[in-house]
C-alpha positions in Angstrom: -128.3 177.8 0.4 -126.3 178.4 3.5 -128.3 179.8 6.4 -126.5 183.1 7.2 -127.9 183.8 10.7 -126.4 180.7 12.2 -122.8 181.8 11.5 -120.4 184.4 12.9 -118.9 186.9 10.4 -115.6 184.9 10.4 -117.4 181.6 9.8 -119.4 183.2 6.9 -116.1 184.3 5.3 -114.8 180.7 5.6 -117.9 179.3 4.1 -117.8 181.9 1.3 -114.4 180.4 0.3 -115.8 176.9 0.4 -118.9 177.8 -1.6 -116.9 179.7 -4.2 -114.7 176.6 -4.7 -117.8 174.4 -5.0 -119.3 176.8 -7.5 -116.1 176.8 -9.5 -115.2 173.0 -9.4 -118.5 171.3 -8.2 -116.7 170.4 -4.9 -114.2 171.8 -2.5 -111.0 169.8 -1.7 -109.2 172.7 0.1 -107.7 171.9 3.4 -108.9 173.7 6.5 -105.6 175.6 6.5 -106.1 176.7 2.8 -109.6 177.9 3.5 -108.4 179.7 6.6 -105.7 181.5 4.8 -108.0 182.6 1.9 -110.7 183.7 4.3 -108.3 185.4 6.8 -109.5 183.3 9.7 -108.2 180.6 11.9 -108.5 176.8 11.3 -110.8 176.3 14.3 -113.2 178.9 12.8 -113.2 176.9 9.5 -113.8 173.6 11.4 -116.6 175.3 13.3 -118.2 176.8 10.2 -118.1 173.4 8.3 -119.5 171.5 11.3 -122.4 174.0 11.6 -123.1 173.8 7.8 -123.1 170.0 8.0 -125.5 170.0 11.0 -127.8 172.4 9.2 -127.8 170.3 6.1 -126.1 172.9 3.9 -122.9 170.9 3.2 -122.0 167.3 2.8 -118.5 166.2 3.7 -116.9 163.0 2.3 -114.2 162.1 4.8 -111.1 160.6 3.3 -108.9 159.7 6.3 -107.1 156.7 4.9 -105.7 158.0 1.6 -103.9 161.1 2.9 -106.0 163.5 0.8 -108.3 166.3 2.0 -112.0 165.8 2.6 -114.4 166.6 -0.2 -117.2 169.1 0.5 -120.4 169.5 -1.6 -123.6 171.5 -1.3 -126.6 169.5 -0.3 
């Protein structure tokens, strides 16, 4: 479960998009821009929210830098 108190309202909206995608498809492959547009926030807010969730152990991110595809996020 994502720890709510650690996030701003905008970060929470971004994480809601990520979590909804994970619930629907078992992982989230949306780009930061796609998450930002769906949540109505900026890309830096999405990056900050994901970084906080990873540091709190709520999300795991599989970085895919070499294949040109988006990262894969999963709940821990």
